[in-house]
N, C-alpha and C positions, 0 to 999 in steps of 0.2 A: 683174317686170323693168321698169325704167324705159324709157319710150319717149322718145327724144330727137328734138327738132325739128332742122331743117337747120342753123340757126345755133348749135346746141348741140353739134355734132360734136366740136370740140376738147375740150369738157368731157367728152363721152362717152369719149374716148380716155383722159383722165387718170383718171376714175372707174373705167374698165374695167381700167386697169393696177393701181390700188389693190386692186380686187377679186381680180385674178389673184394678186397677192402674198399676200393673205389665204387664197386657196384653196390655194396652195402650202404655206403655213404649217400649214393644217389637215391636209394630207396628210403632212407631215413635221414632227413636233413638235420636232425639234432645230433647225429654222430659226427665226431671230429677225428678223422683218422689220418689227417695230413702228415703228421710226424712219422707215424708208422709206415705209411706208403712211401714217403721220401727215403726212409731208412732202407726199405726193401729195394727201391730204385737204385740207391747208391751201392748196395751190395751186389745187385745185378750188373751194374756198370763195371764194377771191379772184376766180377767173374767173367764177363764178356771179354774184357781186356786180357785177362789171364788165358782164356781159351784161345783167342785169336792171335795172341802174341807168341804162341808156341805151337802152331798147328803142325802135326806130323804129315808126311806125304799122303797117307791114306785119308786123313781128315780133309786135306786139301782136295782130294778127289771127290769127297762127299760134298764139300762146299761148291765145287765146280759144277756138280750135277744138280744143285738145289733147284727145284721147280720154279721158285719165285725169282730166280736170277734173271736179269734182263736178257732178252734174246735179240736176234738180228732185227726183227720187225720193230722192236722198241728203239733200237739205235737208229734205224732208218727214219722212223717217224720223228725222233727228237733232234737228230743232227743234220738231216738232209732236207732240202726243199725241192719242190717241183719234181718229186719222184715219179717217174713214168715206168711202171713195170713192163718188162719184156718177157714173154712166155714161150716155152716150147723149144725143142732141139731141131725142129724142121725135119724130123725123121720118124720119131715114134710117138712122143707124148710130152706133156709138160709135167715136170717133177716138182711137186709142191714142197719138197724138202729143201729145195734151192730157190731162193728168191733173188731177183736181180733186175737192174734197169738203169735208165739214165736219171741223173739227179744233179743237184747243185750242192756243193759243200762250201760254206762261206762264200757263196756266189761263184765258186769255181765249178765249171761243168765237169762231172766225173761219171764213171761207171761204177756202180756199187753191186757187189755180189756176196751172198752169204748163205749159210745154213740156217734154217728156221725150224725150231723144235716144236713150237706151239705152246700155248699157255693154259689149256684145259684139255679134258679128255677128248673132245671132238676134234679140236685143232691138232692135238698131238698125233692122233690117228691119221688125220688128213695129211700132216706134214711128215708122217712116218718117223716121228721122234728125231728128226734132223738127219736121218740116214739116207743119203742120196743114192739113187739108182743110176744106171748108165746115162739115161736121158738128162739127168740133172747135171752131170759133168759135161755132157755134150752141149747143153744149154750154156754152161759157163764158158766153154771154148768159143761158142758163137758170140757171146757178149764181149769176150776179150778181143776177138778179131775185130768186132765193130769198134771197140774203144781204140784199138791200134790204128784202124783206118781213119778215124776222125781225131786222132791225137788227144785222147781223153785219159787222164790218170785213172787207174783202177784201184778201188778200195775193196778188200775182201774182209768179211767178218766170219770168223771160224768158230763153230760150236757144234761138234758132232762126235758121237761115240765111235764113229767109223762109217765107211760105206756100207750100204745094205748088202748082206751076204746071201740073199734069197736065191732060189733056183732060177726064177725069171731073170733076175739081174745078171746072174752068171751066164745064162743063155744069150743075153743081149750084149755081152762083152764088157762086164764090169771092169776087169783089170785093164783092158785096152782103153776104156774111156777115162779111167783115172790117169793112166800114163799119158794120154793125149792132152789132158788138162794140165798136168805137170809140165809137159813139153811146151805147151802154149805159154805158160807162165814164164818160162825161160826165154821165149822167142820175142815177145812183144816189145816194141821200142818205145813204150811209155812208162811213166812211174807206176810201180805196183807195190802197194803197201798192204799189210795184213795185220789184223788184230785178233788174237785168240781170246775170246770173252768167256769161255766156259771149258768145254772139253775139246782138245785137239787130238782126235783119234786116228792114228795110223795114216794110210795112204789117202783116206777120205779127207783128211785135213791138209796133208801135204799138197794135194791137187789144187788147193786154193792159196796155200801159204808159201809157195816157192817164190818169195817176193824180195824186192830190194831192201825193204825194211819190215821186220816182224816184231810186233809188240805183244805182250801178254798182260792181262789183268793179274794182279798179285796172287790171287788164289785160283787161277786157272791151271790146267794141266795139259801137257803135250807129250804124247808117247806113241810108240810103235804098236802097242797093244794095251788093253785094259789090264790093271793089276790082277783081276780075277782070271782073265785069259792066260796071263803069264804064269800065275800060280798053278793053273790047271795043267799047263805044259811042263813046267819045271818040276813040280812036286806032286802032280796028279791030285791036287787038292785046292779047289778054288777058295777055301776058307783061309788060305795062307796069303790072301791078297795084301794084308798089311806088310808082311815081309817083302813081298814082291814090289810094292810101292816104294819101299825104302831103297831097294836096289836099282830101280829103273831110272832114277834121276829125271823125274818128270815135272818137277816144280819149276816155277819161273826163275828162282834164284840159281838153281843148278844149271838150267839151260842157258842162262845169261853167261855163266862162267864158261860153258862149253862153246859159246859163240853161235848157238842155234837160234837164239833170239837177240834182238838189239836193244830192247827197251822193256822195262817193267813198269806197269801203270799201277800205282798204289790204289788200294781199295779202302773205303771208309771202315772204321772199326765195326766188326760184325759181318763184313762181307757185302758184296754188291746187292744181294737179295734183301738186305735191310735198308739200304740207301741207294735205290735205283737211280734217282736223279743225279746224285753226286757222282756215281760211277759212270753214268753216261756222259756227263760233262767232262770227266777226266779222260775218257776215251776220245772225245771230240778234240780236246787240247793235244793229245798225243798224235792224232791223225794230222792235225794242222802242222805240228812240228815236223813230222816225218815228210809231209808233202813239201814243206819249205826246204828241207835238207836236199831234196831231189830236184828242186826247181832250177831250171836252166840247163840241165844235163841233156845232151842229145841222145837219140835212140841207141846209137852204138855204145855210148858210155854207160847207159842204163843196162843194156844187155850184158856188157862186160862186168859191170858192178855186181849184177845178180849171179853170173857164172862164178866169179871169183869168190863171192860170199859162200856159195855152197861147196866149192872145192876146198875151201879153208875150214869148213865147219868141223868142230870138234878138236882141231889140232891144238888150240890154245889151252883147253881144259886138260887134254891128255899130256901136254908138255908140262903143265903144272903138277 
């Protein structure tokens, strides 16, 4: 059953009526409601196009958080073969909010690392809703070091509201772990590409996305803080999240203009949550293209490319 967002309620009513008509027809074979159902389908398609053709930044935040949107595990299962998970930070524990391991992408050996939110209540709790603790970032550092040692490209899949801010995480050095992961991204002499598939929240996302190439799905968001958090700080009112989202320049289009990301991956009409297979396929094509762009570059060139990219970040948009 489709889960509708707040702004999709009018669409839900139309699609619900169409389904009711079809249910009546199934229970009574003498009824012919084909024309009525098709008219409602056409009306719903037009409304869907109108809604998604002009999404505000706040609505894009809602779409990016949709629970049915494909997550890291879905991308790994669909795009990578021979995936061998690697667990633990060799210090404290294994953080299930971060999954990673050795795999093949189009028969190319790679290291894949990503945030996993889970897809039901049990898995979301187990995965801590994609909010990594220090051991998650230390696991990522370990895997990046392993990839560097064996000359394997690193692919990261970002989807997190931010690093977990709990007391235990802070006691175990959350900020230091994020900084070490970001530092490692800048140091490794292998291609590093990142795709933001949902939320790219604060340092928790940057720790995986300090890459040679960064792509975003069309309706994903990437920001230093959530709109609710920004509104709470600036206006002391979290209900002003819509205004905050407008000012934060967190959409893929705005971030491409600023030079924060390199590529926007189009989503099917209605978002990735309505068409998961198509969205995953589009991400796969983008990963292949970005790996090809970096093919043949030596370690020093890759590190220089990454450093230059982040030193130049934002200048293009500010100059404009």
